[in-house]
VOGU-630288 format. One record per atom (N, C-alpha, C): residue in one letter; atom name; x, y, z. Coordinates in nm, 2 decimals, padded with zeros to 4 digits. Layout:
<nodes>
<rest A	atom CA	east X	north Y	up Z> $
...
</nodes>
This chain:
<nodes>
<rest M	atom N	east -01.83	north 10.16	up 04.17> $
<rest M	atom CA	east -01.92	north 10.27	up 04.15> $
<rest M	atom C	east -01.84	north 10.39	up 04.12> $
<rest G	atom N	east -01.89	north 10.46	up 04.01> $
<rest G	atom CA	east -01.82	north 10.58	up 03.97> $
<rest G	atom C	east -01.88	north 10.70	up 04.04> $
<rest P	atom N	east -01.83	north 10.82	up 04.00> $
<rest P	atom CA	east -01.88	north 10.94	up 04.06> $
<rest P	atom C	east -02.03	north 10.97	up 04.04> $
<rest K	atom N	east -02.09	north 11.03	up 04.14> $
<rest K	atom CA	east -02.23	north 11.06	up 04.14> $
<rest K	atom C	east -02.25	north 11.20	up 04.08> $
<rest V	atom N	east -02.33	north 11.21	up 03.97> $
<rest V	atom CA	east -02.36	north 11.33	up 03.90> $
<rest V	atom C	east -02.50	north 11.37	up 03.91> $
<rest L	atom N	east -02.53	north 11.49	up 03.95> $
<rest L	atom CA	east -02.67	north 11.55	up 03.95> $
<rest L	atom C	east -02.67	north 11.65	up 03.84> $
<rest A	atom N	east -02.76	north 11.63	up 03.74> $
<rest A	atom CA	east -02.77	north 11.71	up 03.63> $
<rest A	atom C	east -02.90	north 11.79	up 03.62> $
<rest L	atom N	east -02.90	north 11.92	up 03.62> $
<rest L	atom CA	east -03.02	north 12.00	up 03.60> $
<rest L	atom C	east -03.01	north 12.05	up 03.46> $
<rest I	atom N	east -03.09	north 11.99	up 03.37> $
<rest I	atom CA	east -03.09	north 12.03	up 03.23> $
<rest I	atom C	east -03.23	north 12.06	up 03.18> $
<rest E	atom N	east -03.24	north 12.12	up 03.07> $
<rest E	atom CA	east -03.37	north 12.16	up 03.01> $
<rest E	atom C	east -03.45	north 12.03	up 02.98> $
<rest N	atom N	east -03.58	north 12.05	up 02.97> $
<rest N	atom CA	east -03.67	north 11.93	up 02.95> $
<rest N	atom C	east -03.67	north 11.89	up 02.80> $
<rest S	atom N	east -03.56	north 11.85	up 02.75> $
<rest S	atom CA	east -03.54	north 11.81	up 02.61> $
<rest S	atom C	east -03.50	north 11.66	up 02.62> $
<rest I	atom N	east -03.58	north 11.57	up 02.57> $
<rest I	atom CA	east -03.55	north 11.43	up 02.58> $
<rest I	atom C	east -03.42	north 11.39	up 02.52> $
<rest G	atom N	east -03.38	north 11.45	up 02.41> $
<rest G	atom CA	east -03.25	north 11.42	up 02.34> $
<rest G	atom C	east -03.14	north 11.45	up 02.43> $
<rest V	atom N	east -03.13	north 11.57	up 02.49> $
<rest V	atom CA	east -03.02	north 11.61	up 02.58> $
<rest V	atom C	east -03.02	north 11.53	up 02.70> $
<rest R	atom N	east -03.13	north 11.51	up 02.76> $
<rest R	atom CA	east -03.14	north 11.43	up 02.89> $
<rest R	atom C	east -03.09	north 11.29	up 02.86> $
<rest L	atom N	east -03.14	north 11.22	up 02.76> $
<rest L	atom CA	east -03.09	north 11.08	up 02.74> $
<rest L	atom C	east -02.95	north 11.07	up 02.69> $
<rest T	atom N	east -02.91	north 11.16	up 02.60> $
<rest T	atom CA	east -02.77	north 11.15	up 02.55> $
<rest T	atom C	east -02.67	north 11.18	up 02.66> $
<rest L	atom N	east -02.69	north 11.29	up 02.74> $
<rest L	atom CA	east -02.60	north 11.32	up 02.84> $
<rest L	atom C	east -02.59	north 11.21	up 02.95> $
<rest A	atom N	east -02.71	north 11.16	up 02.99> $
<rest A	atom CA	east -02.71	north 11.06	up 03.09> $
<rest A	atom C	east -02.64	north 10.93	up 03.04> $
<rest A	atom N	east -02.67	north 10.89	up 02.91> $
<rest A	atom CA	east -02.61	north 10.77	up 02.86> $
<rest A	atom C	east -02.46	north 10.78	up 02.84> $
<rest R	atom N	east -02.41	north 10.89	up 02.80> $
<rest R	atom CA	east -02.27	north 10.91	up 02.78> $
<rest R	atom C	east -02.19	north 10.91	up 02.91> $
<rest L	atom N	east -02.25	north 10.97	up 03.02> $
<rest L	atom CA	east -02.19	north 10.97	up 03.15> $
<rest L	atom C	east -02.20	north 10.83	up 03.21> $
<rest M	atom N	east -02.31	north 10.76	up 03.20> $
<rest M	atom CA	east -02.32	north 10.63	up 03.25> $
<rest M	atom C	east -02.23	north 10.53	up 03.18> $
<rest D	atom N	east -02.20	north 10.55	up 03.05> $
<rest D	atom CA	east -02.11	north 10.47	up 02.98> $
<rest D	atom C	east -01.97	north 10.48	up 03.04> $
<rest L	atom N	east -01.94	north 10.60	up 03.10> $
<rest L	atom CA	east -01.81	north 10.62	up 03.17> $
<rest L	atom C	east -01.80	north 10.56	up 03.31> $
<rest G	atom N	east -01.92	north 10.52	up 03.36> $
<rest G	atom CA	east -01.93	north 10.46	up 03.49> $
<rest G	atom C	east -01.99	north 10.56	up 03.60> $
<rest C	atom N	east -02.03	north 10.67	up 03.55> $
<rest C	atom CA	east -02.10	north 10.77	up 03.65> $
<rest C	atom C	east -02.24	north 10.72	up 03.69> $
<rest Q	atom N	east -02.28	north 10.75	up 03.81> $
<rest Q	atom CA	east -02.41	north 10.73	up 03.85> $
<rest Q	atom C	east -02.48	north 10.87	up 03.82> $
<rest V	atom N	east -02.58	north 10.87	up 03.74> $
<rest V	atom CA	east -02.63	north 11.00	up 03.69> $
<rest V	atom C	east -02.78	north 11.01	up 03.73> $
<rest T	atom N	east -02.81	north 11.13	up 03.79> $
<rest T	atom CA	east -02.95	north 11.16	up 03.82> $
<rest T	atom C	east -02.98	north 11.29	up 03.74> $
<rest V	atom N	east -03.08	north 11.28	up 03.66> $
<rest V	atom CA	east -03.12	north 11.40	up 03.58> $
<rest V	atom C	east -03.25	north 11.45	up 03.63> $
<rest V	atom N	east -03.25	north 11.58	up 03.65> $
<rest V	atom CA	east -03.38	north 11.65	up 03.69> $
<rest V	atom C	east -03.39	north 11.77	up 03.59> $
<rest T	atom N	east -03.52	north 11.81	up 03.58> $
<rest T	atom CA	east -03.55	north 11.92	up 03.48> $
<rest T	atom C	east -03.61	north 12.04	up 03.54> $
<rest T	atom N	east -03.63	north 12.04	up 03.67> $
<rest T	atom CA	east -03.68	north 12.16	up 03.73> $
<rest T	atom C	east -03.60	north 12.20	up 03.85> $
<rest P	atom N	east -03.59	north 12.33	up 03.88> $
<rest P	atom CA	east -03.51	north 12.38	up 04.00> $
<rest P	atom C	east -03.56	north 12.32	up 04.13> $
<rest E	atom N	east -03.70	north 12.29	up 04.14> $
<rest E	atom CA	east -03.75	north 12.24	up 04.26> $
<rest E	atom C	east -03.70	north 12.09	up 04.28> $
<rest E	atom N	east -03.70	north 12.01	up 04.17> $
<rest E	atom CA	east -03.65	north 11.88	up 04.18> $
<rest E	atom C	east -03.50	north 11.88	up 04.22> $
<rest F	atom N	east -03.43	north 11.98	up 04.17> $
<rest F	atom CA	east -03.28	north 11.99	up 04.20> $
<rest F	atom C	east -03.26	north 12.02	up 04.34> $
<rest R	atom N	east -03.34	north 12.12	up 04.40> $
<rest R	atom CA	east -03.32	north 12.16	up 04.54> $
<rest R	atom C	east -03.35	north 12.04	up 04.63> $
<rest E	atom N	east -03.45	north 11.96	up 04.59> $
<rest E	atom CA	east -03.49	north 11.85	up 04.68> $
<rest E	atom C	east -03.38	north 11.74	up 04.67> $
<rest R	atom N	east -03.32	north 11.71	up 04.56> $
<rest R	atom CA	east -03.22	north 11.61	up 04.54> $
<rest R	atom C	east -03.09	north 11.65	up 04.61> $
<rest I	atom N	east -03.05	north 11.77	up 04.59> $
<rest I	atom CA	east -02.92	north 11.82	up 04.65> $
<rest I	atom C	east -02.93	north 11.83	up 04.80> $
<rest R	atom N	east -03.05	north 11.86	up 04.85> $
<rest R	atom CA	east -03.07	north 11.86	up 05.00> $
<rest R	atom C	east -03.06	north 11.73	up 05.06> $
<rest G	atom N	east -03.11	north 11.62	up 04.99> $
<rest G	atom CA	east -03.12	north 11.49	up 05.05> $
<rest G	atom C	east -03.01	north 11.39	up 05.01> $
<rest D	atom N	east -02.92	north 11.43	up 04.92> $
<rest D	atom CA	east -02.81	north 11.33	up 04.88> $
<rest D	atom C	east -02.68	north 11.40	up 04.86> $
<rest V	atom N	east -02.57	north 11.33	up 04.85> $
<rest V	atom CA	east -02.44	north 11.39	up 04.83> $
<rest V	atom C	east -02.40	north 11.35	up 04.69> $
<rest F	atom N	east -02.35	north 11.44	up 04.61> $
<rest F	atom CA	east -02.30	north 11.42	up 04.47> $
<rest F	atom C	east -02.16	north 11.47	up 04.46> $
<rest D	atom N	east -02.09	north 11.41	up 04.36> $
<rest D	atom CA	east -01.95	north 11.45	up 04.34> $
<rest D	atom C	east -01.95	north 11.56	up 04.24> $
<rest W	atom N	east -02.04	north 11.56	up 04.14> $
<rest W	atom CA	east -02.04	north 11.66	up 04.03> $
<rest W	atom C	east -02.19	north 11.71	up 04.02> $
<rest I	atom N	east -02.20	north 11.84	up 03.99> $
<rest I	atom CA	east -02.33	north 11.90	up 03.95> $
<rest I	atom C	east -02.31	north 11.96	up 03.82> $
<rest F	atom N	east -02.40	north 11.92	up 03.73> $
<rest F	atom CA	east -02.40	north 11.96	up 03.59> $
<rest F	atom C	east -02.52	north 12.05	up 03.57> $
<rest L	atom N	east -02.50	north 12.18	up 03.54> $
<rest L	atom CA	east -02.60	north 12.28	up 03.53> $
<rest L	atom C	east -02.61	north 12.34	up 03.39> $
<rest E	atom N	east -02.73	north 12.35	up 03.34> $
<rest E	atom CA	east -02.75	north 12.41	up 03.21> $
<rest E	atom C	east -02.82	north 12.54	up 03.22> $
<rest D	atom N	east -02.77	north 12.64	up 03.15> $
<rest D	atom CA	east -02.83	north 12.78	up 03.17> $
<rest D	atom C	east -02.98	north 12.78	up 03.15> $
<rest A	atom N	east -03.03	north 12.70	up 03.05> $
<rest A	atom CA	east -03.18	north 12.71	up 03.02> $
<rest A	atom C	east -03.26	north 12.65	up 03.13> $
<rest A	atom N	east -03.20	north 12.57	up 03.22> $
<rest A	atom CA	east -03.28	north 12.51	up 03.33> $
<rest A	atom C	east -03.27	north 12.59	up 03.46> $
<rest V	atom N	east -03.17	north 12.68	up 03.48> $
<rest V	atom CA	east -03.16	north 12.75	up 03.60> $
<rest V	atom C	east -03.26	north 12.87	up 03.59> $
<rest P	atom N	east -03.33	north 12.89	up 03.70> $
<rest P	atom CA	east -03.43	north 13.00	up 03.70> $
<rest P	atom C	east -03.37	north 13.14	up 03.68> $
<rest P	atom N	east -03.45	north 13.22	up 03.62> $
<rest P	atom CA	east -03.41	north 13.36	up 03.59> $
<rest P	atom C	east -03.36	north 13.43	up 03.72> $
<rest S	atom N	east -03.43	north 13.41	up 03.83> $
<rest S	atom CA	east -03.39	north 13.47	up 03.96> $
<rest S	atom C	east -03.29	north 13.37	up 04.02> $
<rest H	atom N	east -03.17	north 13.37	up 03.96> $
<rest H	atom CA	east -03.07	north 13.27	up 03.99> $
<rest H	atom C	east -03.00	north 13.29	up 04.12> $
<rest H	atom N	east -03.01	north 13.41	up 04.18> $
<rest H	atom CA	east -02.94	north 13.44	up 04.31> $
<rest H	atom C	east -02.98	north 13.34	up 04.42> $
<rest R	atom N	east -03.11	north 13.32	up 04.44> $
<rest R	atom CA	east -03.15	north 13.23	up 04.54> $
<rest R	atom C	east -03.11	north 13.08	up 04.51> $
<rest F	atom N	east -03.12	north 13.05	up 04.38> $
<rest F	atom CA	east -03.08	north 12.92	up 04.34> $
<rest F	atom C	east -02.93	north 12.89	up 04.37> $
<rest F	atom N	east -02.85	north 12.99	up 04.34> $
<rest F	atom CA	east -02.70	north 12.97	up 04.37> $
<rest F	atom C	east -02.68	north 12.97	up 04.52> $
<rest A	atom N	east -02.75	north 13.05	up 04.59> $
<rest A	atom CA	east -02.73	north 13.05	up 04.74> $
<rest A	atom C	east -02.77	north 12.91	up 04.80> $
<rest H	atom N	east -02.88	north 12.85	up 04.75> $
<rest H	atom CA	east -02.91	north 12.71	up 04.79> $
<rest H	atom C	east -02.81	north 12.61	up 04.75> $
<rest L	atom N	east -02.76	north 12.63	up 04.63> $
<rest L	atom CA	east -02.65	north 12.54	up 04.58> $
<rest L	atom C	east -02.53	north 12.55	up 04.67> $
<rest A	atom N	east -02.48	north 12.67	up 04.70> $
<rest A	atom CA	east -02.37	north 12.69	up 04.78> $
<rest A	atom C	east -02.38	north 12.63	up 04.92> $
<rest D	atom N	east -02.50	north 12.64	up 04.97> $
<rest D	atom CA	east -02.53	north 12.58	up 05.11> $
<rest D	atom C	east -02.54	north 12.43	up 05.11> $
<rest H	atom N	east -02.58	north 12.37	up 05.00> $
<rest H	atom CA	east -02.61	north 12.22	up 05.00> $
<rest H	atom C	east -02.52	north 12.14	up 04.91> $
<rest R	atom N	east -02.42	north 12.19	up 04.85> $
<rest R	atom CA	east -02.35	north 12.11	up 04.75> $
<rest R	atom C	east -02.25	north 12.02	up 04.81> $
<rest R	atom N	east -02.21	north 12.04	up 04.94> $
<rest R	atom CA	east -02.12	north 11.95	up 05.02> $
<rest R	atom C	east -01.99	north 11.91	up 04.94> $
<rest G	atom N	east -01.93	north 12.01	up 04.88> $
<rest G	atom CA	east -01.80	north 11.98	up 04.81> $
<rest G	atom C	east -01.82	north 11.94	up 04.67> $
<rest A	atom N	east -01.94	north 11.92	up 04.61> $
<rest A	atom CA	east -01.95	north 11.88	up 04.48> $
<rest A	atom C	east -01.90	north 11.98	up 04.38> $
<rest R	atom N	east -01.83	north 11.94	up 04.28> $
<rest R	atom CA	east -01.78	north 12.03	up 04.17> $
<rest R	atom C	east -01.89	north 12.06	up 04.08> $
<rest V	atom N	east -01.88	north 12.19	up 04.02> $
<rest V	atom CA	east -01.99	north 12.23	up 03.94> $
<rest V	atom C	east -01.94	north 12.25	up 03.79> $
<rest V	atom N	east -02.02	north 12.20	up 03.70> $
<rest V	atom CA	east -01.99	north 12.21	up 03.56> $
<rest V	atom C	east -02.11	north 12.29	up 03.50> $
<rest W	atom N	east -02.08	north 12.38	up 03.41> $
<rest W	atom CA	east -02.18	north 12.47	up 03.35> $
<rest W	atom C	east -02.19	north 12.45	up 03.20> $
<rest C	atom N	east -02.31	north 12.45	up 03.15> $
<rest C	atom CA	east -02.34	north 12.44	up 03.01> $
<rest C	atom C	east -02.41	north 12.57	up 02.96> $
<rest G	atom N	east -02.36	north 12.64	up 02.87> $
<rest G	atom CA	east -02.42	north 12.76	up 02.82> $
<rest G	atom C	east -02.36	north 12.89	up 02.87> $
<rest K	atom N	east -02.43	north 12.99	up 02.87> $
<rest K	atom CA	east -02.38	north 13.12	up 02.91> $
<rest K	atom C	east -02.38	north 13.13	up 03.06> $
<rest V	atom N	east -02.27	north 13.16	up 03.12> $
<rest V	atom CA	east -02.26	north 13.17	up 03.26> $
<rest V	atom C	east -02.31	north 13.30	up 03.31> $
<rest P	atom N	east -02.39	north 13.30	up 03.42> $
<rest P	atom CA	east -02.44	north 13.43	up 03.48> $
<rest P	atom C	east -02.33	north 13.52	up 03.52> $
<rest R	atom N	east -02.35	north 13.64	up 03.51> $
<rest R	atom CA	east -02.24	north 13.74	up 03.54> $
<rest R	atom C	east -02.18	north 13.73	up 03.68> $
<rest K	atom N	east -02.26	north 13.71	up 03.78> $
<rest K	atom CA	east -02.21	north 13.71	up 03.91> $
<rest K	atom C	east -02.24	north 13.58	up 03.98> $
<rest A	atom N	east -02.20	north 13.47	up 03.92> $
<rest A	atom CA	east -02.22	north 13.34	up 03.98> $
<rest A	atom C	east -02.13	north 13.32	up 04.10> $
<rest P	atom N	east -02.19	north 13.31	up 04.22> $
<rest P	atom CA	east -02.11	north 13.30	up 04.34> $
<rest P	atom C	east -02.04	north 13.16	up 04.36> $
<rest V	atom N	east -02.06	north 13.07	up 04.27> $
<rest V	atom CA	east -02.01	north 12.94	up 04.28> $
<rest V	atom C	east -01.91	north 12.92	up 04.17> $
<rest S	atom N	east -01.79	north 12.87	up 04.20> $
<rest S	atom CA	east -01.68	north 12.85	up 04.10> $
<rest S	atom C	east -01.72	north 12.73	up 04.01> $
<rest M	atom N	east -01.68	north 12.74	up 03.89> $
<rest M	atom CA	east -01.71	north 12.64	up 03.79> $
<rest M	atom C	east -01.59	north 12.56	up 03.75> $
<rest E	atom N	east -01.59	north 12.43	up 03.76> $
<rest E	atom CA	east -01.48	north 12.35	up 03.72> $
<rest E	atom C	east -01.46	north 12.35	up 03.57> $
<rest A	atom N	east -01.57	north 12.36	up 03.50> $
<rest A	atom CA	east -01.57	north 12.35	up 03.35> $
<rest A	atom C	east -01.69	north 12.43	up 03.30> $
<rest V	atom N	east -01.68	north 12.49	up 03.18> $
<rest V	atom CA	east -01.79	north 12.56	up 03.11> $
<rest V	atom C	east -01.79	north 12.50	up 02.97> $
<rest F	atom N	east -01.90	north 12.45	up 02.93> $
<rest F	atom CA	east -01.92	north 12.39	up 02.79> $
<rest F	atom C	east -02.02	north 12.48	up 02.72> $
<rest A	atom N	east -01.98	north 12.51	up 02.59> $
<rest A	atom CA	east -02.07	north 12.59	up 02.50> $
<rest A	atom C	east -02.18	north 12.50	up 02.45> $
<rest K	atom N	east -02.28	north 12.57	up 02.41> $
<rest K	atom CA	east -02.40	north 12.50	up 02.34> $
<rest K	atom C	east -02.38	north 12.52	up 02.19> $
<rest P	atom N	east -02.42	north 12.43	up 02.11> $
<rest P	atom CA	east -02.48	north 12.30	up 02.15> $
<rest P	atom C	east -02.37	north 12.21	up 02.21> $
<rest L	atom N	east -02.41	north 12.12	up 02.30> $
<rest L	atom CA	east -02.32	north 12.03	up 02.37> $
<rest L	atom C	east -02.24	north 11.95	up 02.27> $
<rest Q	atom N	east -02.11	north 11.94	up 02.30> $
<rest Q	atom CA	east -02.02	north 11.85	up 02.23> $
<rest Q	atom C	east -01.99	north 11.73	up 02.33> $
<rest Y	atom N	east -02.07	north 11.62	up 02.32> $
<rest Y	atom CA	east -02.06	north 11.51	up 02.41> $
<rest Y	atom C	east -01.93	north 11.45	up 02.42> $
<rest D	atom N	east -01.85	north 11.44	up 02.31> $
<rest D	atom CA	east -01.72	north 11.39	up 02.32> $
<rest D	atom C	east -01.63	north 11.47	up 02.41> $
<rest E	atom N	east -01.64	north 11.60	up 02.41> $
<rest E	atom CA	east -01.57	north 11.69	up 02.49> $
<rest E	atom C	east -01.60	north 11.67	up 02.64> $
<rest I	atom N	east -01.73	north 11.65	up 02.67> $
<rest I	atom CA	east -01.78	north 11.62	up 02.80> $
<rest I	atom C	east -01.72	north 11.49	up 02.85> $
<rest E	atom N	east -01.72	north 11.39	up 02.77> $
<rest E	atom CA	east -01.66	north 11.26	up 02.80> $
<rest E	atom C	east -01.52	north 11.27	up 02.84> $
<rest R	atom N	east -01.44	north 11.35	up 02.75> $
<rest R	atom CA	east -01.30	north 11.37	up 02.78> $
<rest R	atom C	east -01.28	north 11.44	up 02.91> $
<rest F	atom N	east -01.36	north 11.53	up 02.94> $
<rest F	atom CA	east -01.35	north 11.61	up 03.07> $
<rest F	atom C	east -01.37	north 11.51	up 03.19> $
<rest F	atom N	east -01.48	north 11.43	up 03.18> $
<rest F	atom CA	east -01.51	north 11.35	up 03.30> $
<rest F	atom C	east -01.43	north 11.22	up 03.31> $
<rest S	atom N	east -01.37	north 11.18	up 03.20> $
<rest S	atom CA	east -01.30	north 11.05	up 03.20> $
<rest S	atom C	east -01.19	north 11.03	up 03.31> $
<rest P	atom N	east -01.11	north 11.13	up 03.34> $
<rest P	atom CA	east -01.01	north 11.11	up 03.45> $
<rest P	atom C	east -01.07	north 11.07	up 03.59> $
<rest W	atom N	east -01.20	north 11.10	up 03.61> $
<rest W	atom CA	east -01.26	north 11.08	up 03.74> $
<rest W	atom C	east -01.35	north 10.96	up 03.74> $
<rest T	atom N	east -01.35	north 10.88	up 03.64> $
<rest T	atom CA	east -01.43	north 10.76	up 03.63> $
<rest T	atom C	east -01.35	north 10.63	up 03.65> $
<rest S	atom N	east -01.42	north 10.52	up 03.67> $
<rest S	atom CA	east -01.35	north 10.40	up 03.69> $
<rest S	atom C	east -01.42	north 10.28	up 03.62> $
<rest V	atom N	east -01.44	north 10.29	up 03.50> $
<rest V	atom CA	east -01.50	north 10.19	up 03.42> $
<rest V	atom C	east -01.40	north 10.08	up 03.40> $
<rest E	atom N	east -01.43	north 09.95	up 03.43> $
<rest E	atom CA	east -01.35	north 09.84	up 03.41> $
<rest E	atom C	east -01.30	north 09.83	up 03.26> $
<rest G	atom N	east -01.17	north 09.83	up 03.23> $
<rest G	atom CA	east -01.12	north 09.81	up 03.10> $
<rest G	atom C	east -01.15	north 09.93	up 03.01> $
<rest G	atom N	east -01.20	north 10.04	up 03.06> $
<rest G	atom CA	east -01.24	north 10.15	up 02.98> $
<rest G	atom C	east -01.14	north 10.27	up 03.00> $
<rest V	atom N	east -01.19	north 10.38	up 03.01> $
<rest V	atom CA	east -01.11	north 10.50	up 03.02> $
<rest V	atom C	east -01.03	north 10.50	up 03.15> $
<rest H	atom N	east -00.95	north 10.61	up 03.18> $
<rest H	atom CA	east -00.87	north 10.61	up 03.29> $
<rest H	atom C	east -00.94	north 10.58	up 03.42> $
<rest K	atom N	east -00.87	north 10.52	up 03.51> $
<rest K	atom CA	east -00.92	north 10.49	up 03.65> $
<rest K	atom C	east -00.89	north 10.62	up 03.73> $
<rest A	atom N	east -00.98	north 10.64	up 03.82> $
<rest A	atom CA	east -00.96	north 10.76	up 03.91> $
<rest A	atom C	east -00.83	north 10.76	up 03.99> $
<rest Q	atom N	east -00.79	north 10.64	up 04.03> $
<rest Q	atom CA	east -00.67	north 10.63	up 04.11> $
<rest Q	atom C	east -00.55	north 10.67	up 04.02> $
<rest E	atom N	east -00.55	north 10.63	up 03.89> $
<rest E	atom CA	east -00.44	north 10.66	up 03.80> $
<rest E	atom C	east -00.43	north 10.81	up 03.77> $
<rest A	atom N	east -00.55	north 10.87	up 03.76> $
<rest A	atom CA	east -00.55	north 11.01	up 03.72> $
<rest A	atom C	east -00.52	north 11.10	up 03.83> $
<rest G	atom N	east -00.54	north 11.05	up 03.95> $
<rest G	atom CA	east -00.51	north 11.14	up 04.07> $
<rest G	atom C	east -00.64	north 11.22	up 04.10> $
<rest P	atom N	east -00.64	north 11.29	up 04.21> $
<rest P	atom CA	east -00.76	north 11.37	up 04.25> $
<rest P	atom C	east -00.76	north 11.49	up 04.16> $
<rest P	atom N	east -00.88	north 11.54	up 04.13> $
<rest P	atom CA	east -00.90	north 11.66	up 04.05> $
<rest P	atom C	east -00.86	north 11.78	up 04.14> $
<rest V	atom N	east -00.80	north 11.88	up 04.08> $
<rest V	atom CA	east -00.76	north 12.00	up 04.15> $
<rest V	atom C	east -00.87	north 12.10	up 04.13> $
<rest S	atom N	east -00.92	north 12.16	up 04.24> $
<rest S	atom CA	east -01.03	north 12.25	up 04.23> $
<rest S	atom C	east -00.97	north 12.38	up 04.17> $
<rest V	atom N	east -01.06	north 12.46	up 04.11> $
<rest V	atom CA	east -01.02	north 12.59	up 04.06> $
<rest V	atom C	east -00.96	north 12.68	up 04.17> $
<rest A	atom N	east -01.02	north 12.67	up 04.29> $
<rest A	atom CA	east -00.98	north 12.75	up 04.40> $
<rest A	atom C	east -00.83	north 12.72	up 04.44> $
<rest E	atom N	east -00.79	north 12.59	up 04.42> $
<rest E	atom CA	east -00.66	north 12.55	up 04.46> $
<rest E	atom C	east -00.55	north 12.57	up 04.35> $
<rest S	atom N	east -00.60	north 12.60	up 04.23> $
<rest S	atom CA	east -00.50	north 12.61	up 04.13> $
<rest S	atom C	east -00.50	north 12.75	up 04.07> $
<rest N	atom N	east -00.40	north 12.79	up 04.00> $
<rest N	atom CA	east -00.39	north 12.92	up 03.93> $
<rest N	atom C	east -00.44	north 12.91	up 03.79> $
<rest T	atom N	east -00.48	north 12.79	up 03.75> $
<rest T	atom CA	east -00.53	north 12.77	up 03.61> $
<rest T	atom C	east -00.68	north 12.80	up 03.61> $
<rest P	atom N	east -00.73	north 12.86	up 03.50> $
<rest P	atom CA	east -00.88	north 12.88	up 03.49> $
<rest P	atom C	east -00.95	north 12.75	up 03.47> $
<rest P	atom N	east -01.08	north 12.75	up 03.49> $
<rest P	atom CA	east -01.16	north 12.62	up 03.46> $
<rest P	atom C	east -01.15	north 12.58	up 03.32> $
<rest H	atom N	east -01.17	north 12.46	up 03.29> $
<rest H	atom CA	east -01.18	north 12.41	up 03.15> $
<rest H	atom C	east -01.28	north 12.49	up 03.07> $
<rest R	atom N	east -01.25	north 12.52	up 02.95> $
<rest R	atom CA	east -01.34	north 12.60	up 02.87> $
<rest R	atom C	east -01.36	north 12.52	up 02.74> $
<rest A	atom N	east -01.48	north 12.49	up 02.71> $
<rest A	atom CA	east -01.51	north 12.42	up 02.58> $
<rest A	atom C	east -01.48	north 12.52	up 02.47> $
<rest K	atom N	east -01.46	north 12.47	up 02.35> $
<rest K	atom CA	east -01.44	north 12.55	up 02.23> $
<rest K	atom C	east -01.56	north 12.64	up 02.22> $
<rest G	atom N	east -01.53	north 12.77	up 02.20> $
<rest G	atom CA	east -01.64	north 12.87	up 02.18> $
<rest G	atom C	east -01.71	north 12.91	up 02.31> $
<rest A	atom N	east -01.67	north 12.86	up 02.42> $
<rest A	atom CA	east -01.74	north 12.89	up 02.55> $
<rest A	atom C	east -01.70	north 13.03	up 02.59> $
<rest R	atom N	east -01.79	north 13.10	up 02.65> $
<rest R	atom CA	east -01.76	north 13.24	up 02.70> $
<rest R	atom C	east -01.72	north 13.23	up 02.84> $
<rest G	atom N	east -01.63	north 13.31	up 02.89> $
<rest G	atom CA	east -01.59	north 13.31	up 03.03> $
<rest G	atom C	east -01.69	north 13.37	up 03.12> $
<rest N	atom N	east -01.66	north 13.35	up 03.25> $
<rest N	atom CA	east -01.75	north 13.41	up 03.35> $
<rest N	atom C	east -01.68	north 13.54	up 03.40> $
<rest P	atom N	east -01.75	north 13.66	up 03.37> $
<rest P	atom CA	east -01.69	north 13.78	up 03.41> $
<rest P	atom C	east -01.65	north 13.79	up 03.56> $
<rest A	atom N	east -01.73	north 13.72	up 03.64> $
<rest A	atom CA	east -01.70	north 13.72	up 03.79> $
<rest A	atom C	east -01.56	north 13.66	up 03.81> $
<rest E	atom N	east -01.52	north 13.56	up 03.73> $
<rest E	atom CA	east -01.40	north 13.49	up 03.74> $
<rest E	atom C	east -01.28	north 13.57	up 03.68> $
<rest T	atom N	east -01.31	north 13.63	up 03.56> $
<rest T	atom CA	east -01.20	north 13.69	up 03.48> $
<rest T	atom C	east -01.16	north 13.83	up 03.53> $
<rest G	atom N	east -01.26	north 13.90	up 03.58> $
<rest G	atom CA	east -01.23	north 14.03	up 03.63> $
<rest G	atom C	east -01.23	north 14.14	up 03.53> $
<rest N	atom N	east -01.23	north 14.11	up 03.40> $
<rest N	atom CA	east -01.24	north 14.22	up 03.30> $
<rest N	atom C	east -01.32	north 14.17	up 03.18> $
<rest R	atom N	east -01.37	north 14.26	up 03.11> $
<rest R	atom CA	east -01.46	north 14.23	up 03.00> $
<rest R	atom C	east -01.39	north 14.16	up 02.88> $
<rest E	atom N	east -01.27	north 14.20	up 02.84> $
<rest E	atom CA	east -01.21	north 14.14	up 02.73> $
<rest E	atom C	east -01.18	north 13.99	up 02.75> $
<rest D	atom N	east -01.13	north 13.96	up 02.88> $
<rest D	atom CA	east -01.10	north 13.82	up 02.91> $
<rest D	atom C	east -01.23	north 13.74	up 02.91> $
<rest A	atom N	east -01.34	north 13.80	up 02.95> $
<rest A	atom CA	east -01.47	north 13.73	up 02.97> $
<rest A	atom C	east -01.53	north 13.69	up 02.83> $
<rest T	atom N	east -01.49	north 13.77	up 02.73> $
<rest T	atom CA	east -01.54	north 13.73	up 02.59> $
<rest T	atom C	east -01.45	north 13.63	up 02.53> $
<rest G	atom N	east -01.34	north 13.60	up 02.59> $
<rest G	atom CA	east -01.25	north 13.50	up 02.53> $
<rest G	atom C	east -01.15	north 13.55	up 02.43> $
<rest T	atom N	east -01.15	north 13.68	up 02.41> $
<rest T	atom CA	east -01.06	north 13.74	up 02.32> $
<rest T	atom C	east -00.92	north 13.77	up 02.37> $
<rest K	atom N	east -00.91	north 13.77	up 02.51> $
<rest K	atom CA	east -00.78	north 13.80	up 02.57> $
<rest K	atom C	east -00.71	north 13.92	up 02.52> $
<rest G	atom N	east -00.79	north 14.02	up 02.49> $
<rest G	atom CA	east -00.73	north 14.15	up 02.44> $
<rest G	atom C	east -00.72	north 14.16	up 02.29> $
<rest D	atom N	east -00.73	north 14.05	up 02.22> $
<rest D	atom CA	east -00.71	north 14.05	up 02.08> $
<rest D	atom C	east -00.85	north 14.09	up 02.01> $
<rest K	atom N	east -00.84	north 14.18	up 01.92> $
<rest K	atom CA	east -00.96	north 14.23	up 01.85> $
<rest K	atom C	east -00.99	north 14.13	up 01.74> $
<rest E	atom N	east -01.12	north 14.09	up 01.73> $
<rest E	atom CA	east -01.16	north 14.00	up 01.63> $
<rest E	atom C	east -01.18	north 14.08	up 01.50> $
<rest Q	atom N	east -01.14	north 14.02	up 01.39> $
<rest Q	atom CA	east -01.15	north 14.09	up 01.26> $
<rest Q	atom C	east -01.28	north 14.06	up 01.19> $
</nodes>
C-alpha cells in the first residue's frame, strides 16, 4: 500500500479524475473531496500522509480552515496548487502552478510511492525531509508564485529573486 493522499480540489471532473488516476497509478491511495466540509470530516476521522489543496476549493475565509488543518493533519505533508494565501500558517512541501502539470506532480510524488516494478520505492528514496527540517525552500513548479509568509520579502515571493523582469 502506498501513501494515503487526501485531495481537496475544485468540483471539476477532469481535474478530479486525472489527479486521482495519476496518483493511483503511482500506488497512492487517493481520497478526493470537493468541499471544505467533506475535507474537515475526512481529516478528522482518518490519517493521511499527504494533503493536496487547491486554491479554488479552499474557502475565502481560510483562517479557520487552516487552523482546523493544523489541528488535525497529524503530520501529513501539504501540497498546494495555485496561488498560496499570504499568511498560510501551514508550511507547504510543494507548490504547483495552474494549470496543473500532471507529469510534474508525478515526478514530485514518485520518491514516496512503492509501485511494484514502477517508479522509485520509498525505501530506496529514503524519507522525505520536511521544509522545517531543511534549509531548502519547498518544491516550486515552473511559474509558481512563492508564499510571502515563507519568503519574508515581496521580491522573493514573486519569484524574481531581485531580478527585474524586462
